[in-house]
C-alpha positions as CSV (number, residue, x, y, z in Angstrom):
1,X,24.1,36.7,23.3
2,X,24.3,40.1,21.7
3,X,23.8,40.2,17.9
4,X,24.6,43.0,15.5
5,X,22.4,43.4,12.4
6,X,23.4,44.8,9.0
7,X,21.2,46.6,6.6
8,X,22.2,45.8,3.0
9,X,21.4,48.4,0.3
10,X,22.4,48.8,-3.3
11,X,25.2,51.2,-2.4
12,X,26.7,50.6,1.0
13,X,26.3,48.4,4.0
14,X,25.0,50.3,7.0
15,X,25.4,48.7,10.4
16,X,22.3,48.9,12.5
17,X,22.5,49.7,16.2
18,X,22.7,46.8,18.6
19,X,19.4,45.5,19.9
20,X,18.8,45.5,23.6
21,X,20.0,42.4,25.5
22,X,17.2,40.0,26.4
23,X,17.8,36.8,28.2
24,X,15.7,34.0,26.8
25,X,17.2,31.0,28.6
26,X,20.2,30.8,30.9
27,X,21.4,27.3,30.3
28,X,19.7,25.7,27.3
29,X,20.8,22.2,26.4
30,X,19.7,22.5,22.8
31,X,18.6,25.4,20.5
32,X,17.7,25.6,16.8
33,X,16.9,28.5,14.5
34,X,14.3,27.9,11.8
35,X,15.1,30.3,9.0
36,X,12.0,29.7,6.9
37,X,9.4,30.3,9.6
38,X,11.5,32.7,11.8
39,X,11.1,30.4,14.8
40,X,13.6,29.7,17.7
41,X,13.3,26.3,19.4
42,X,15.2,25.6,22.6
43,X,15.2,22.9,25.3
44,X,15.7,23.9,28.9
45,X,15.3,22.2,32.3
46,X,12.3,23.3,34.2
47,X,12.1,22.9,38.0
48,X,9.1,20.9,39.1
49,X,6.9,22.3,41.9
50,X,7.4,20.8,45.3
51,X,4.9,18.0,46.4
52,X,1.6,19.3,47.7
53,X,1.0,19.4,51.4
54,X,-0.1,16.0,52.6
55,X,1.2,14.2,49.4
56,X,3.5,11.3,50.3
57,X,6.2,10.1,48.0
58,X,6.5,6.4,47.2
59,X,9.1,4.5,49.0
60,X,12.2,3.8,47.1
61,X,11.5,6.5,44.5
62,X,13.6,9.6,43.9
63,X,11.7,12.7,42.8
64,X,13.5,14.5,40.0
65,X,13.6,18.2,40.5
66,X,14.2,19.1,36.8
67,X,12.2,18.2,33.7
68,X,13.2,19.1,30.1
69,X,10.8,21.4,28.2
70,X,10.8,22.4,24.5
71,X,9.7,25.9,23.8
72,X,9.2,27.7,20.5
73,X,9.5,31.5,20.1
74,X,7.9,33.0,17.0
75,X,9.5,36.2,15.7
76,X,7.7,38.8,13.6
77,X,8.8,41.7,11.4
78,X,6.8,44.4,13.1
79,X,5.6,42.7,16.4
80,X,7.4,41.4,19.5
81,X,8.2,37.7,19.6
82,X,5.9,35.3,21.4
83,X,6.1,31.9,22.9
84,X,3.8,29.7,20.9
85,X,4.7,26.3,22.2
86,X,5.8,24.8,25.5
87,X,5.8,21.0,25.8
88,X,7.6,18.5,27.9
89,X,10.1,16.2,26.0
90,X,11.8,13.0,27.1
91,X,15.4,13.9,26.7
92,X,18.3,13.4,29.1
93,X,18.6,15.9,32.0
94,X,22.1,17.4,32.2
95,X,23.0,20.4,34.3
96,X,26.4,20.6,32.6
97,X,26.9,20.0,28.9
98,X,28.5,16.6,28.2
99,X,31.5,17.2,26.1
100,X,30.8,20.9,25.7
101,X,28.5,22.8,23.3
102,X,28.5,22.0,19.6
103,X,27.2,24.2,16.8
104,X,25.8,23.1,13.4
105,X,25.7,25.7,10.6
106,X,22.8,24.0,8.7
107,X,20.3,24.0,10.3
108,X,21.6,26.5,12.8
109,X,21.8,24.6,16.1
110,X,23.7,25.0,19.4
111,X,23.4,21.9,21.6
112,X,24.9,19.6,24.1
113,X,27.4,17.2,22.5
114,X,25.4,14.3,23.7
115,X,22.0,15.4,22.3
116,X,21.1,14.9,18.6
117,X,17.7,16.6,18.0
118,X,16.0,18.5,15.2
119,X,12.6,20.1,14.6
120,X,11.1,19.9,11.1
121,X,8.0,21.9,10.2
122,X,5.8,22.4,7.1
123,X,3.6,25.4,6.1
124,X,0.6,23.1,6.0
125,X,0.7,22.7,9.8
126,X,3.0,19.8,10.3
127,X,5.6,19.9,13.1
128,X,7.9,16.9,13.9
129,X,10.3,16.8,16.8
130,X,13.0,14.2,16.1
131,X,15.4,12.9,18.7
132,X,18.2,10.4,18.2
133,X,20.1,8.7,21.0
134,X,22.0,5.5,22.0
135,X,21.4,3.4,25.1
136,X,22.3,0.0,26.5
137,X,20.0,-2.0,28.7
138,X,22.4,-3.9,30.8
139,X,25.7,-2.0,31.1
140,X,27.7,0.7,29.3
141,X,30.0,-0.4,26.5
142,X,33.5,-1.5,27.5
143,X,35.2,-2.0,24.1
144,X,34.5,-1.4,20.5
145,X,33.1,-4.9,20.0
146,X,30.2,-4.3,22.3
147,X,26.8,-3.5,21.0
148,X,24.2,-0.8,21.9
149,X,20.7,0.1,21.0
150,X,20.4,2.6,18.1
151,X,17.1,4.5,18.7
152,X,15.2,7.6,17.8
153,X,11.8,9.0,18.6
154,X,9.6,11.3,16.5
155,X,6.8,13.4,18.1
156,X,4.2,14.3,15.5
157,X,2.5,17.4,17.1
158,X,-0.2,17.6,14.4
159,X,-1.3,14.1,15.3
160,X,-0.5,14.1,19.1
161,X,1.5,10.9,18.5
162,X,5.0,9.7,19.3
163,X,6.7,7.0,17.2
164,X,9.7,5.2,18.9
165,X,12.1,3.1,16.8
166,X,14.9,1.0,18.3
167,X,17.5,-1.2,16.6
168,X,19.3,-3.7,18.8
169,X,22.7,-5.3,18.3
170,X,24.4,-2.3,16.6
171,X,28.2,-2.2,17.2
172,X,29.2,0.7,19.4
173,X,31.8,2.1,17.1
174,X,29.4,2.1,14.2
175,X,26.5,3.6,16.2
176,X,28.8,6.3,17.6
177,X,29.8,7.6,14.1
178,X,26.3,7.2,12.6
179,X,23.8,10.0,12.8
180,X,20.4,9.5,11.2
181,X,19.0,12.0,8.7
182,X,15.5,13.4,9.2
183,X,13.9,14.9,6.1
184,X,10.4,15.9,5.2
185,X,9.5,14.7,1.7
186,X,5.9,15.7,0.8
187,X,3.7,13.6,3.1
188,X,6.4,11.5,4.5
189,X,9.2,11.9,7.0
190,X,12.3,10.1,5.9
191,X,14.8,8.7,8.4
192,X,18.0,7.5,6.9
193,X,20.4,5.5,9.0
194,X,23.4,5.0,6.7
195,X,24.3,1.3,6.4
196,X,21.2,0.2,8.3
197,X,17.8,1.2,6.9
198,X,15.5,3.8,5.3
199,X,12.3,4.5,7.2
200,X,9.4,6.5,5.6
201,X,6.9,7.6,8.2
202,X,3.5,8.6,6.8
203,X,2.9,11.9,8.6
204,X,0.3,13.6,6.3
205,X,-2.5,15.7,7.6
206,X,-5.3,13.8,5.9
207,X,-5.3,10.7,8.0
208,X,-3.7,9.2,11.1
209,X,-0.1,8.0,10.9
210,X,-0.3,4.3,10.0
211,X,1.2,3.1,6.7
212,X,5.0,3.4,7.3
213,X,7.5,2.0,4.8
214,X,10.7,0.3,5.9
215,X,13.5,-0.3,3.4
216,X,16.9,-1.8,3.9
217,X,19.8,0.5,3.2
218,X,22.7,-0.5,1.1
219,X,26.0,-0.7,3.0
220,X,28.1,2.5,2.6
221,X,31.9,2.3,2.1
222,X,32.6,5.7,3.6
223,X,31.0,7.5,6.6
224,X,28.4,10.1,5.7
225,X,26.5,12.7,7.7
226,X,23.5,14.3,5.9
227,X,21.7,17.4,7.0
228,X,18.4,18.7,5.4
229,X,18.3,22.0,3.6
230,X,15.2,24.0,4.4
231,X,15.5,26.3,1.3
232,X,15.7,23.3,-1.1
233,X,13.1,20.6,-0.3
234,X,14.5,17.1,-1.0
235,X,18.1,18.2,-0.9
236,X,20.6,17.1,1.8
237,X,24.2,18.2,2.4
238,X,26.9,15.8,3.4
239,X,28.9,17.8,5.9
240,X,31.9,15.4,5.6
241,X,32.3,15.8,1.9
242,X,30.3,19.1,1.4
243,X,28.3,17.4,-1.4
244,X,24.7,17.9,-2.2
245,X,22.4,14.9,-2.7
246,X,18.7,14.6,-3.8
247,X,16.6,12.4,-1.6
248,X,13.4,11.3,-3.3
249,X,11.2,8.2,-2.8
250,X,12.2,5.8,-5.7
251,X,9.2,4.2,-7.2
252,X,11.1,1.4,-8.9
253,X,12.7,0.3,-5.7
254,X,9.3,0.2,-3.9
255,X,7.8,-1.8,-6.8
256,X,10.7,-4.3,-6.6
257,X,10.3,-4.6,-2.8
258,X,6.5,-5.1,-3.1
259,X,6.8,-7.8,-5.7
260,X,9.5,-9.8,-3.8
261,X,8.5,-13.1,-2.3
262,X,9.6,-12.2,1.2
263,X,7.6,-9.0,1.4
264,X,5.3,-9.0,4.4
265,X,1.7,-8.0,4.4
266,X,2.0,-4.7,6.2
267,X,4.9,-3.6,4.1
268,X,3.1,-4.4,0.8
269,X,0.0,-2.6,2.1
270,X,2.0,0.5,3.0
271,X,3.6,0.6,-0.4
272,X,0.2,0.2,-2.1
273,X,-1.1,3.0,0.2
274,X,1.7,5.3,-0.9
275,X,1.1,4.7,-4.6
276,X,-2.7,5.0,-4.4
277,X,-3.5,7.6,-1.7
278,X,-0.4,9.8,-2.0
279,X,0.6,9.5,-5.6
280,X,-2.6,8.2,-7.3
281,X,-0.3,6.1,-9.5
282,X,-2.4,3.1,-10.8
283,X,0.3,2.1,-13.2
284,X,2.7,1.2,-10.4
285,X,-0.1,-0.7,-8.6
286,X,-0.7,-2.7,-11.8
287,X,3.0,-3.8,-11.8
288,X,2.8,-4.8,-8.2
289,X,-0.3,-6.9,-8.8
290,X,1.2,-8.6,-11.9
291,X,2.3,-11.8,-10.1
292,X,-1.1,-12.2,-8.5
293,X,-1.8,-15.3,-10.6
294,X,1.3,-17.0,-9.1
295,X,0.3,-16.2,-5.5
296,X,-3.4,-16.8,-5.7
297,X,-3.2,-19.3,-2.8
298,X,-1.8,-16.6,-0.5
299,X,-4.3,-15.9,2.3
300,X,-3.4,-12.2,2.2
301,X,-4.5,-11.8,-1.4
302,X,-8.0,-10.8,-0.3
303,X,-6.8,-8.1,2.1
304,X,-4.6,-6.7,-0.7
305,X,-7.4,-6.5,-3.2
306,X,-9.7,-4.9,-0.6
307,X,-7.1,-2.3,0.2
308,X,-6.7,-1.5,-3.5
309,X,-10.4,-1.0,-3.9
310,X,-10.8,1.4,-1.0
311,X,-7.5,3.3,-1.5
312,X,-8.1,3.8,-5.2
313,X,-11.7,5.0,-4.7
314,X,-10.6,7.4,-2.0
315,X,-7.7,8.9,-4.0
316,X,-9.8,9.3,-7.2
317,X,-12.7,10.9,-5.3
318,X,-10.5,13.3,-3.3
319,X,-8.7,14.3,-6.5
320,X,-12.0,15.8,-7.8
321,X,-12.7,17.9,-4.7
322,X,-12.8,21.7,-4.7
323,X,-12.8,24.2,-1.9
324,X,-16.5,23.5,-1.1
325,X,-16.1,19.7,-0.8
326,X,-12.5,19.3,0.5
327,X,-13.7,19.1,4.1
328,X,-15.4,15.8,3.3
329,X,-12.1,14.0,2.7
330,X,-11.7,13.0,6.4
331,X,-15.0,11.2,6.3
332,X,-14.3,8.8,3.4
333,X,-12.6,5.5,4.0
334,X,-9.1,5.0,2.7
335,X,-8.0,1.7,4.2
336,X,-9.5,-1.6,5.3
337,X,-6.5,-2.8,7.3
338,X,-5.9,-1.9,10.9
339,X,-2.1,-1.4,11.2
340,X,-0.6,-2.6,14.4
341,X,0.9,0.0,16.8
342,X,3.9,-2.2,17.5
343,X,6.0,-4.0,14.9
344,X,9.2,-6.0,14.9
345,X,11.3,-7.2,12.0
346,X,14.6,-9.0,11.8
347,X,17.4,-7.1,10.2
348,X,20.2,-9.6,10.7
349,X,21.0,-12.5,13.0
350,X,21.9,-10.2,15.9
351,X,19.9,-7.1,15.0
352,X,16.1,-6.5,15.4
353,X,14.1,-3.4,14.6
354,X,11.1,-2.6,16.7
355,X,8.6,0.3,16.1
356,X,6.1,1.5,18.7
357,X,3.4,4.1,18.2
358,X,1.7,5.8,21.2
359,X,-0.6,8.7,21.8
360,X,0.7,11.7,23.8
361,X,-0.6,11.7,27.3
362,X,-1.5,15.4,27.2
363,X,-3.2,17.0,24.2
364,X,-1.0,19.4,22.1
365,X,-3.8,22.0,22.1
366,X,-3.2,22.9,25.8
367,X,0.5,23.5,25.1
368,X,-0.2,25.8,22.2
369,X,-1.3,29.4,22.0
370,X,-4.8,29.7,20.6
371,X,-5.4,32.1,17.8
372,X,-7.2,34.4,20.2
373,X,-4.1,34.6,22.3
374,X,-1.7,35.3,19.4
375,X,-0.4,38.8,18.6
376,X,-1.9,38.4,15.1
377,X,-4.9,36.0,15.5
378,X,-5.8,36.1,11.8
379,X,-2.4,35.0,10.4
380,X,-2.6,31.6,8.8
381,X,0.8,30.4,9.9
382,X,2.0,26.9,11.0
383,X,0.9,27.4,14.6
384,X,-2.6,28.5,14.0
385,X,-3.0,25.6,11.5
386,X,-1.6,23.2,14.1
387,X,-4.0,24.5,16.7
388,X,-7.0,24.1,14.4
389,X,-6.0,20.5,13.6
390,X,-6.0,19.7,17.3
391,X,-9.3,21.3,18.4
392,X,-12.8,20.3,17.6
393,X,-14.6,16.9,17.3
394,X,-12.7,14.4,15.3
395,X,-15.1,13.1,12.6
396,X,-15.5,9.4,12.1
397,X,-14.7,7.9,8.7
398,X,-17.3,5.9,6.9
399,X,-17.1,2.2,7.6
400,X,-17.7,-0.1,4.6
401,X,-19.0,-2.9,6.8
402,X,-22.1,-0.7,7.4
403,X,-23.1,-1.4,3.8
404,X,-22.3,-5.1,4.2
405,X,-24.5,-5.4,7.2
406,X,-27.4,-3.7,5.3
407,X,-26.9,-6.0,2.3
408,X,-27.0,-9.1,4.4
409,X,-30.8,-8.7,4.8
410,X,-31.7,-6.5,1.8
411,X,-30.0,-8.7,-0.8
412,X,-31.7,-11.8,0.5
413,X,-35.1,-10.1,0.1
414,X,-34.2,-8.3,-3.1
415,X,-36.4,-9.3,-6.1
416,X,-35.3,-7.4,-9.3
417,X,-38.1,-9.2,-11.2
418,X,-40.7,-7.3,-9.2
419,X,-39.1,-4.0,-10.0
420,X,-38.3,-4.2,-13.7
421,X,-39.3,-5.8,-17.0
422,X,-37.1,-8.7,-16.4
423,X,-39.0,-11.0,-18.8
424,X,-38.1,-8.7,-21.7
425,X,-34.4,-8.6,-22.8
426,X,-32.9,-5.2,-23.4
427,X,-32.1,-4.3,-27.0
428,X,-28.5,-3.6,-27.8
429,X,-29.2,0.0,-28.6
430,X,-30.6,0.6,-25.2
431,X,-27.4,-0.5,-23.5
432,X,-24.5,0.1,-25.8
433,X,-25.8,3.4,-27.0
434,X,-26.0,5.1,-23.6
435,X,-23.7,7.9,-22.6
436,X,-22.3,6.1,-19.6
437,X,-21.0,3.2,-21.7
438,X,-19.5,5.6,-24.2
439,X,-17.6,7.5,-21.5
440,X,-16.4,4.2,-20.0
441,X,-15.1,3.0,-23.3
442,X,-13.3,6.3,-23.8
443,X,-11.7,6.1,-20.4
444,X,-10.7,2.5,-20.5
445,X,-9.3,1.3,-23.7
446,X,-8.5,-2.2,-22.5
447,X,-11.6,-4.4,-22.9
448,X,-12.6,-7.1,-20.4
449,X,-13.2,-10.7,-21.5
450,X,-17.0,-10.3,-21.0
451,X,-19.7,-8.1,-22.6
452,X,-20.2,-5.2,-20.3
453,X,-23.9,-5.0,-20.2
454,X,-26.7,-6.6,-18.3
455,X,-29.7,-8.5,-19.8
456,X,-32.1,-7.0,-17.2
457,X,-32.9,-3.4,-16.2
458,X,-32.6,-3.9,-12.4
459,X,-29.8,-6.0,-11.0
460,X,-28.3,-6.8,-7.7
461,X,-25.4,-4.5,-8.5
462,X,-27.7,-1.6,-8.9
463,X,-29.1,-2.4,-5.5
464,X,-25.6,-2.5,-4.0
465,X,-24.8,0.9,-5.5
466,X,-28.0,2.4,-4.1
467,X,-27.3,1.1,-0.6
468,X,-23.8,2.6,-0.8
469,X,-25.2,5.9,-1.9
470,X,-27.8,6.0,0.8
471,X,-25.5,4.9,3.7
472,X,-22.7,7.3,2.7
473,X,-25.1,10.2,2.3
474,X,-26.5,9.6,5.8
475,X,-23.0,9.5,7.2
476,X,-21.9,12.7,5.5
477,X,-25.0,14.5,6.6
478,X,-24.4,13.3,10.2
479,X,-20.9,14.6,10.4
480,X,-21.1,17.6,8.1
481,X,-22.1,19.9,11.0
482,X,-18.6,19.4,12.4
483,X,-17.1,21.3,9.4
484,X,-17.8,24.7,7.9
485,X,-21.1,26.2,7.1
486,X,-21.1,25.5,3.4
487,X,-20.7,21.7,3.8
488,X,-24.1,21.6,5.5
489,X,-25.8,22.1,2.2
490,X,-27.3,18.8,1.0
491,X,-26.2,19.5,-2.5
492,X,-22.6,19.1,-1.6
493,X,-23.4,15.9,0.3
494,X,-25.2,14.5,-2.7
495,X,-22.3,15.5,-5.0
496,X,-19.7,13.8,-2.9
497,X,-21.7,10.6,-2.4
498,X,-22.5,10.3,-6.1
499,X,-18.9,10.9,-7.1
500,X,-17.7,8.3,-4.6
501,X,-20.2,5.7,-5.7
502,X,-19.4,6.3,-9.4
503,X,-15.7,6.0,-8.6
504,X,-16.4,2.6,-6.9
505,X,-17.8,1.3,-10.2
506,X,-14.8,2.6,-12.2
507,X,-12.2,1.3,-9.7
508,X,-14.0,-2.1,-9.6
509,X,-13.7,-2.3,-13.4
510,X,-10.0,-1.3,-13.3
511,X,-9.2,-3.9,-10.7
512,X,-11.1,-6.5,-12.6
513,X,-8.9,-5.8,-15.7
514,X,-5.8,-6.0,-13.5
515,X,-6.9,-9.4,-12.1
516,X,-7.7,-10.6,-15.6
517,X,-4.2,-9.5,-16.8
518,X,-2.6,-11.4,-13.9
519,X,-4.0,-14.7,-15.3
520,X,-1.8,-14.1,-18.4
521,X,-4.2,-15.7,-20.8
522,X,-3.8,-15.8,-24.6
523,X,-5.3,-12.7,-26.4
524,X,-8.6,-13.3,-28.2
525,X,-11.1,-11.3,-30.1
526,X,-14.0,-13.2,-28.7
527,X,-15.7,-12.2,-25.5
528,X,-18.4,-13.6,-23.3
529,X,-19.3,-17.3,-23.1
530,X,-17.5,-18.1,-26.3
531,X,-14.2,-16.9,-24.8
532,X,-14.7,-19.3,-21.8
533,X,-15.4,-22.2,-24.2
534,X,-12.1,-21.4,-26.0
535,X,-10.0,-21.7,-22.8
536,X,-8.2,-24.8,-21.7
537,X,-9.0,-26.5,-18.4
538,X,-6.0,-25.0,-16.7
539,X,-6.6,-21.5,-18.0
540,X,-10.2,-21.6,-17.0
541,X,-9.2,-22.8,-13.5
542,X,-6.7,-19.9,-13.0
543,X,-9.2,-17.3,-14.2
544,X,-11.9,-18.8,-11.9
545,X,-9.6,-18.6,-8.9
546,X,-8.7,-15.0,-9.6
547,X,-12.3,-14.0,-10.2
548,X,-13.4,-15.8,-7.1
549,X,-11.1,-13.7,-5.0
550,X,-12.2,-10.6,-6.7
551,X,-15.9,-11.3,-6.3
552,X,-15.3,-12.2,-2.6
553,X,-13.4,-9.0,-1.9
554,X,-16.1,-6.9,-3.5
555,X,-18.7,-8.6,-1.4
556,X,-16.7,-8.2,1.9
557,X,-16.6,-4.4,1.6
558,X,-19.9,-3.8,-0.3
559,X,-18.4,-2.9,-3.6
560,X,-20.2,-3.4,-6.9
561,X,-18.8,-5.5,-9.7
562,X,-18.6,-4.5,-13.3
563,X,-21.7,-4.9,-15.5
564,X,-21.8,-8.4,-17.1
565,X,-19.4,-9.8,-14.5
566,X,-21.9,-11.9,-12.6
567,X,-23.1,-13.8,-15.7
568,X,-19.6,-14.4,-17.0
569,X,-18.4,-15.6,-13.6
570,X,-21.4,-17.9,-13.2
571,X,-20.8,-19.6,-16.6
572,X,-17.0,-19.7,-15.9
573,X,-17.8,-21.5,-12.7
574,X,-20.1,-24.0,-14.5
575,X,-17.3,-24.8,-16.9
576,X,-14.7,-25.2,-14.1
577,X,-16.4,-26.8,-11.1
578,X,-18.2,-30.1,-10.7
579,X,-22.0,-29.8,-11.0
580,X,-22.6,-30.7,-7.4
581,X,-20.1,-28.1,-6.2
582,X,-21.6,-25.6,-8.7
583,X,-25.1,-26.1,-7.3
584,X,-23.7,-25.6,-3.7
585,X,-22.3,-22.2,-4.8
586,X,-25.7,-21.3,-6.4
587,X,-27.6,-22.3,-3.2
588,X,-25.5,-20.0,-1.1
589,X,-25.9,-17.1,-3.4
590,X,-22.3,-16.9,-4.7
591,X,-23.4,-17.2,-8.3
592,X,-26.3,-15.3,-9.8
593,X,-28.0,-17.3,-12.6
594,X,-29.3,-14.7,-15.0
595,X,-31.4,-15.7,-18.0
596,X,-28.5,-15.7,-20.4
597,X,-26.5,-18.1,-18.1
598,X,-29.4,-20.5,-17.7
599,X,-30.0,-20.6,-21.5
600,X,-26.3,-21.4,-22.1
601,X,-26.2,-24.1,-19.4
602,X,-29.5,-25.6,-20.6
603,X,-28.1,-25.7,-24.2
604,X,-25.0,-27.5,-22.9
605,X,-26.8,-30.2,-20.9
606,X,-28.4,-33.0,-22.9
607,X,-32.0,-34.0,-22.5
608,X,-31.3,-37.5,-21.2
609,X,-32.7,-38.6,-17.8
610,X,-29.6,-37.4,-16.0
611,X,-29.5,-34.1,-17.9
612,X,-33.2,-33.5,-17.2
613,X,-32.6,-34.1,-13.5
614,X,-29.8,-31.5,-13.5
615,X,-32.0,-29.0,-15.3
616,X,-34.8,-29.4,-12.8
617,X,-32.3,-28.9,-10.0
618,X,-31.2,-25.7,-11.5
619,X,-34.8,-24.5,-12.1
620,X,-35.5,-25.1,-8.4
621,X,-32.9,-22.5,-7.5
622,X,-34.3,-19.7,-9.7
623,X,-36.9,-17.1,-8.8
624,X,-40.5,-17.9,-9.9
625,X,-40.7,-15.4,-12.8
626,X,-37.3,-16.6,-14.1
627,X,-38.5,-20.2,-14.0
628,X,-41.5,-19.3,-16.1
629,X,-39.3,-17.5,-18.7
630,X,-36.9,-20.5,-18.9
631,X,-39.7,-23.0,-19.3
632,X,-41.0,-21.1,-22.3
633,X,-37.5,-21.6,-24.0
634,X,-37.1,-25.3,-23.1
635,X,-38.6,-27.5,-25.8
636,X,-39.2,-30.6,-23.6
637,X,-42.3,-32.4,-22.6
638,X,-41.5,-31.9,-18.9
639,X,-41.4,-28.1,-19.6
640,X,-44.8,-28.3,-21.2
641,X,-46.3,-30.2,-18.3
642,X,-44.8,-27.8,-15.7
643,X,-46.2,-24.8,-17.6
644,X,-49.7,-26.4,-17.8
645,X,-49.6,-27.2,-14.1
646,X,-48.6,-23.6,-13.3
647,X,-51.4,-22.2,-15.4
648,X,-54.0,-24.5,-13.9
649,X,-52.8,-23.8,-10.3
650,X,-53.0,-20.0,-10.9
651,X,-56.6,-20.5,-12.1
652,X,-57.6,-22.6,-9.2
653,X,-55.9,-20.4,-6.6
654,X,-57.3,-17.2,-8.1
655,X,-54.1,-15.5,-9.1
656,X,-54.8,-15.9,-12.8
657,X,-54.4,-12.8,-14.9
658,X,-56.1,-12.8,-18.4
659,X,-53.5,-10.4,-19.8
660,X,-50.8,-13.1,-19.3
661,X,-52.6,-15.5,-21.7
662,X,-53.2,-13.6,-24.9
663,X,-52.1,-16.7,-26.8
664,X,-55.3,-18.5,-25.6
665,X,-57.5,-16.0,-27.4
666,X,-55.7,-16.7,-30.7
667,X,-56.2,-20.4,-30.3
668,X,-59.9,-20.1,-29.3
669,X,-61.1,-20.8,-32.9
670,X,-58.9,-23.8,-33.3
671,X,-59.6,-25.6,-30.1
672,X,-63.0,-25.9,-28.4
673,X,-64.8,-27.9,-25.8
674,X,-65.5,-30.7,-28.4
675,X,-61.8,-31.7,-28.1
676,X,-62.8,-33.4,-24.9
677,X,-64.6,-36.2,-26.9
678,X,-61.2,-37.8,-27.4
679,X,-60.1,-37.2,-23.8
680,X,-62.8,-37.8,-21.2
681,X,-60.5,-36.9,-18.4
682,X,-59.6,-33.6,-20.0
683,X,-63.4,-32.8,-20.2
684,X,-63.8,-33.1,-16.5
685,X,-60.7,-31.0,-15.7
686,X,-61.7,-28.3,-18.2
687,X,-65.2,-28.0,-16.7
688,X,-63.6,-27.6,-13.3
689,X,-61.5,-24.7,-14.6
690,X,-64.4,-23.1,-16.4
691,X,-66.2,-22.9,-13.1
692,X,-63.5,-20.4,-12.0
693,X,-62.8,-18.4,-15.2
694,X,-64.2,-17.8,-18.6
695,X,-63.1,-19.8,-21.6
696,X,-61.3,-16.7,-23.1
697,X,-59.0,-16.6,-20.0
698,X,-57.9,-20.2,-20.4
699,X,-54.9,-21.3,-22.4
700,X,-56.7,-24.4,-23.7
701,X,-54.1,-25.2,-26.3
702,X,-51.4,-25.4,-23.5
703,X,-53.6,-27.7,-21.4
704,X,-54.5,-29.9,-24.3
705,X,-50.9,-30.3,-25.5
706,X,-49.7,-31.1,-22.0
707,X,-52.4,-33.7,-21.5
708,X,-51.8,-35.3,-24.8
709,X,-48.0,-35.4,-24.3
710,X,-48.4,-36.9,-20.8
711,X,-50.7,-39.7,-22.2
712,X,-48.3,-40.5,-25.0
713,X,-45.4,-40.8,-22.6
714,X,-47.4,-43.1,-20.3
715,X,-48.4,-45.3,-23.3
716,X,-44.9,-45.6,-24.5
């Protein structure tokens, strides 16, 4: 083909001389000109080399002598063109065009009448080869009532992946007139089959293609044939009516589909992935999770909440990255669900859609020109970006179960009482007056039903946060050498790890608020334990089931819960469950009985024989230091005897510390050894203790009161 070029000036149009004739391909079966990137794509049949000497062909097999190849020629303004891509494609081999050649004005294509193919590219380094075709498994169609398979395949060169989609049971007349539309919309590739479905393929560069969205398409009254416009992203042209249409992903439609009762798990996860990872739209996710209280018995609820926690933390962290830390994004987890590579769904009684995703047999990097082989190796065009995405070691993402495995041992051995002043409650000014709480209150206006503060300085949640920070930092340091030179600096690793862990806390609080809103409880100005006491039995039950799912999901992926949640959840469980079941939860470490929870429970249980037995059962499940603190607040003779026995045991064993019994020095002038004249047994026991320690180190008043109380109880 000989082309004549025109030079357009402000005055006249001057025809340029004809360029020399150059034969690129003698018989191409398909060709497309990309105006935006000045690239010519064409498909030709390449002759395969003859079999090697000594190689025997299998019996009954016919060796094809031709194989279709897709080539890409990149043109430059001041340099010769170059072949940047040459890959095999799975398209029909035809020596003569079936039905003659056809040409499409937008995009400019010349192709065989039986081949529907288009190449879509993006400046970020995304190249998608889309091919639509019809086939029938058994026999060719004989009449218009016969059905065929409507299929298309998409080769994602930037992921070295091919996605094949097939729809069975499509009438031949309908399938013959229907041509799907392939359009790149931000991070998604839209495939629109008029009257059948809408398919959104997640083809972004930040992660592997996984969360694809499938939508049913409303029936169309008139035939349409859309083609994408490269100069106007999101716009398509109907070549039959010459009308322009805007194609965008409608958020309202996705929300309605996700909240429908017949929405499957993978479809709902894909929609949540779109709103969180690609749009960072937490308001839409809140609407999707509104009916959570009605579907609390659904076994997929836990997976959905885990996906929200990971995806929201990933999106919020990546949104704060700059040029120095952007290379850490492929190392952070974004999903907990492993999407299947093969899916099937029923469209109608006679039609089924199946999607299969496979990896290309040969790497794309060997079919591309490397930057060193290019005419301009330093140009940051789509082909150099595509080559960089295919080369190098693929970094591994951080796995949340690494933190869970560490916590299985460390949480069992963790003793916050040994690391903090657990016996002394924090003053309100220490907690509420901090800068972190002020920032949190400014960021989240919606309050939670519990007081967001802890009564101790070191909690299990702080330990979970520290383990997350340590394990993530180790993972980032391990894989940072794969990226650029600047990311090796430990400062960037610490910044990314700290930002991600801080985001975990904020996302956990946000999801806790969403779960609380899903319970649809009556508004109240009270918070904490008083709020639980004001709930009805049914309301407390619903809130407990939701919080139980939330707490379980946080534990499954090693996420911290908001401050104050553990105490509120433990007291809510006490009000909701039977006492025997509540004790089982405590024994297995589901509930954490802090000092404020124990005080409230002890105040609620009467001091009758059955109540005292319950209190003793609860005390046996507490740490040693927390038992001592609780016994000091329990005005009961049994508490007095237990404290006296503990004090005497510490003296006899030798673990007694005089600083713990300053009260004994105050009572030294009131009680002396002469008190033993009334209690001969106490005299013998006191002399035994004095053989171990001095009188100043004994809490004589405690021992005397315990002995007197015990004798009075026995006499009564």
